C-alpha positions as CSV (number, residue, x, y, z in Angstrom):
1,M,26.2,-8.0,-12.0
2,Q,29.1,-10.2,-13.1
3,P,29.5,-11.0,-16.8
4,E,28.7,-14.7,-16.3
5,E,25.5,-13.6,-14.4
6,R,24.6,-11.3,-17.3
7,L,25.2,-14.2,-19.7
8,Q,22.9,-16.5,-17.7
9,L,20.1,-13.9,-17.8
10,D,20.6,-13.4,-21.5
11,V,20.1,-17.2,-22.1
12,I,17.0,-17.1,-19.9
13,D,15.6,-14.0,-21.6
14,E,16.2,-15.7,-25.0
15,K,14.2,-18.7,-23.8
16,I,11.4,-16.4,-22.6
17,G,11.5,-14.6,-25.9
18,N,11.1,-17.9,-27.7
19,D,8.1,-18.8,-25.5
20,Q,10.1,-21.5,-23.8
21,L,8.9,-20.4,-20.3
22,Y,9.2,-23.8,-18.6
23,A,12.7,-24.3,-20.0
24,A,13.7,-20.8,-18.8
25,L,12.3,-21.6,-15.3
26,A,14.2,-24.9,-15.3
27,Q,17.3,-23.0,-16.1
28,L,16.8,-20.6,-13.2
29,E,15.9,-23.5,-10.8
30,S,19.2,-25.3,-11.7
31,E,21.4,-22.3,-10.8
32,P,21.9,-20.3,-7.6
33,L,20.0,-17.0,-7.7
34,G,22.9,-14.6,-7.6
35,T,21.3,-11.3,-8.3
36,E,17.9,-9.6,-7.8
37,Q,17.3,-9.9,-11.5
38,H,17.6,-13.7,-11.3
39,W,15.1,-13.8,-8.4
40,L,12.7,-11.5,-10.3
41,R,12.8,-13.6,-13.5
42,R,12.1,-16.7,-11.5
43,G,9.2,-15.1,-9.6
44,Q,7.7,-13.7,-12.9
45,L,8.0,-17.2,-14.5
46,Y,6.3,-18.7,-11.5
47,V,3.4,-16.3,-12.0
48,I,3.2,-16.9,-15.8
49,T,3.2,-20.7,-15.2
50,G,0.5,-20.5,-12.6
51,Q,2.7,-21.4,-9.6
52,M,1.3,-18.6,-7.3
53,A,2.3,-20.1,-4.0
54,D,5.9,-20.4,-5.2
55,A,5.8,-16.9,-6.6
56,R,4.4,-15.4,-3.4
57,E,7.1,-17.2,-1.3
58,L,9.9,-16.0,-3.6
59,F,8.7,-12.4,-3.7
60,E,8.2,-12.3,0.1
61,A,11.8,-13.5,0.6
62,L,13.0,-11.0,-1.9
63,A,11.1,-8.2,-0.2
64,L,12.6,-9.1,3.1
65,Q,16.1,-9.3,1.6
66,C,16.0,-6.3,-0.7
67,D,12.9,-4.3,0.1
68,S,12.9,-3.2,-3.6
69,A,10.2,-1.8,-5.7
70,S,10.3,-4.9,-7.9
71,S,9.8,-7.2,-5.0
72,H,6.8,-5.3,-3.8
73,H,5.5,-5.0,-7.4
74,G,5.7,-8.8,-7.7
75,L,3.9,-9.3,-4.3
76,G,1.2,-6.9,-5.3
77,L,0.5,-8.6,-8.6
78,V,0.4,-12.1,-7.0
79,A,-2.0,-10.8,-4.3
80,M,-4.2,-9.2,-7.0
81,K,-4.3,-12.5,-9.0
82,Q,-5.3,-14.4,-5.9
83,G,-8.1,-11.9,-5.1
84,R,-6.4,-10.3,-2.1
85,F,-7.1,-6.8,-3.4
86,A,-6.3,-4.8,-0.3
87,E,-2.9,-6.5,0.2
88,G,-2.2,-6.1,-3.5
89,V,-2.9,-2.4,-3.5
90,D,-0.7,-2.0,-0.4
91,H,2.3,-3.7,-2.0
92,L,1.8,-1.8,-5.3
93,A,1.6,1.5,-3.4
94,I,5.0,0.7,-1.8
95,A,6.5,-0.2,-5.2
96,R,5.1,3.0,-6.6
97,K,6.8,5.1,-3.8
98,K,10.1,3.3,-4.3
99,A,10.0,3.7,-8.1
100,P,7.9,6.8,-9.0
101,I,9.0,7.0,-12.6
102,S,8.3,3.3,-13.4
103,G,5.4,3.4,-15.9
104,K,4.8,-0.3,-15.5
105,I,4.5,-0.1,-11.7
106,R,2.3,3.0,-11.9
107,N,0.1,1.3,-14.6
108,D,-0.3,-1.8,-12.5
109,Y,-1.0,0.2,-9.4
110,G,-3.6,2.3,-11.2
111,Y,-5.3,-0.8,-12.6
112,A,-5.4,-2.3,-9.0
113,L,-7.0,0.9,-7.8
114,L,-9.6,0.6,-10.5
115,Q,-10.3,-2.9,-9.2
116,V,-11.1,-1.5,-5.7
117,N,-13.1,1.4,-7.2
118,E,-10.7,4.2,-6.3
119,I,-11.3,5.8,-9.6
120,A,-9.9,9.3,-9.0
121,T,-6.6,8.0,-7.6
122,A,-6.5,5.3,-10.3
123,T,-6.9,8.0,-13.0
124,Y,-4.0,10.0,-11.7
125,E,-1.7,7.0,-11.6
126,L,-2.8,5.8,-15.0
127,R,-2.4,9.3,-16.6
128,T,1.1,9.4,-15.1
129,A,1.9,5.9,-16.5
130,F,0.4,6.9,-19.8
131,E,2.6,9.9,-20.1
132,L,5.7,8.0,-18.9
133,A,4.9,5.4,-21.7
134,N,4.4,8.2,-24.3
135,G,0.8,7.1,-24.8
136,E,1.6,3.5,-25.7
137,G,1.1,0.1,-24.1
138,S,-1.4,-1.1,-21.6
139,A,-1.5,2.2,-19.8
140,R,-3.3,3.6,-22.9
141,Q,-6.2,1.1,-22.5
142,N,-6.3,1.3,-18.7
143,L,-6.5,5.1,-18.8
144,A,-9.4,4.9,-21.2
145,V,-11.1,2.5,-18.8
146,A,-10.5,4.9,-15.9
147,Y,-12.0,7.8,-17.9
148,I,-15.1,5.7,-18.7
149,L,-15.6,4.6,-15.1
150,G,-15.1,8.2,-13.9
151,K,-17.5,9.5,-16.6
152,D,-14.8,11.8,-17.9
153,S,-15.8,12.4,-21.5
154,A,-13.2,15.3,-21.7
155,G,-10.4,12.9,-20.9
156,L,-11.6,10.4,-23.5
157,K,-11.8,13.2,-26.1
158,W,-8.3,14.3,-25.2
159,M,-7.0,10.8,-25.8
160,Q,-8.8,10.6,-29.1
161,T,-7.6,14.0,-30.4
162,R,-4.1,14.1,-29.0
163,Y,-3.2,10.4,-29.0
164,G,-5.4,8.9,-31.7
165,L,-7.4,6.6,-29.5
166,T,-9.4,4.5,-32.0
167,R,-13.0,3.5,-32.0
168,A,-11.9,-0.1,-31.5
169,E,-9.7,0.8,-28.5
170,L,-12.6,2.8,-27.0
171,E,-15.1,-0.1,-27.5
172,H,-12.6,-2.5,-25.9
173,A,-12.2,-0.1,-22.9
174,Q,-16.0,0.1,-22.6
175,K,-16.2,-3.7,-22.4
176,I,-13.6,-3.7,-19.7
177,A,-15.3,-0.9,-17.8
178,Q,-18.6,-2.7,-17.9
179,R,-17.0,-5.9,-16.5
180,M,-15.4,-3.9,-13.8
181,G,-18.6,-2.0,-13.0
182,R,-20.5,-5.3,-12.5
183,S,-17.8,-6.7,-10.3
184,Q,-17.6,-3.7,-7.9
């Protein structure tokens, strides 16, 4: 990445950080997409602003061009948001194979697996994501949901004693698990 491209991304990231999502997207749309990071930011902003068709088109082009973990991750998330679960899981599986130490990808893949009721595989992916994230972030909540859906009280106990899973976190995970259980 050239210094001027890095500077462009810094300006865009600053706008995103200031919750100026539409301005950041306009900035990206006004300039040629020189690097994969430019493409990814644009695709992510399309998703955040609800422009799923544009996001899908962009991530498909990126996957054809780069075949990167990030492009498949984006395609998987867009497919999941649009209710195309099998396609979403397939793209997230590709992303996971291409970037096996990405906690974010493994977390999203695990959550997608929960959505299609593949609890055992989801638990494995989410436990890996949880450990990669040192027990922090959304992997924490998602792993608790997986343990609840899998009726793994030992796993929940382990999270409570070793990682301090709180009563409030557990109750929130139970609500998510109940919603998932009804939708499956």
